[in-house]
Residue, then its C-alpha position, 0 to 999 in steps of 0.5 A: m020508127d018506133i022500133e029500130q029505136h026500141a031496137v037500140e036501146v034494149g041492145g045498149q041495155a043487154e052491153e050494159s049489162l053484158k059489161s056487169l056481168k064480165v067485171a063481176l064475173d073477172k071479179f068472180r075468176s080472181t077471187l077464185a084464182n086466190d082461194l087456191t093459191s090460198l088453198k095449195a099453200a096450205g096444202s103444201r104446209v099441212q104437208s111439210e108440216a107433216l114429213q117434220i112430224k112424221q121424221a121427229y117420231q122416228a128420231a125419237q122411234v130409234m132413239l128410244t130403241t138404243v141400247e143405252f137408253e134401255r141401260a138408262v132405263a133400266n139404271a133408273e128401275r134399279m136407282a127408284l128401288a134402292l130409294k124406296t128401299i131405303s125410303d121404307l127403312s125405320e130407324t135404326k141407332v148406334n151406339f160408340s164406345v172409345f176405350s181409352g188405349g188400356q188393356 
C-alpha cells in the first residue's frame, strides 16, 4: 500500500509539474511571438525609411545635375567674384564742378 500511495503522490506531483511547465512554456511562446512581431514591425519601419532616404537622395541628385542648377552655380560664382572685387576697391574721391552757363 505504501508503494501505491507513493506512486499516486509522485504521479500527482508530475502532473502539477507538467501543468506548471505548460504555463511557463505558453508564457514563453507568447513573449516570443510578441518579440517577433515587434522585430518584424521595426524591420518594416527601417526598410520604409531606407526607401524614403534613397528616393530623397535620387531626387537631390537629379536636381543638382540639371542645367538650371549649373547655371545658378555659375551665376553665384560670378556674383561672389564681383562682390569680392567691389570689397577690394580702395577709396576713390570724385570731384566735380558746376559752371554757370557762360562761355
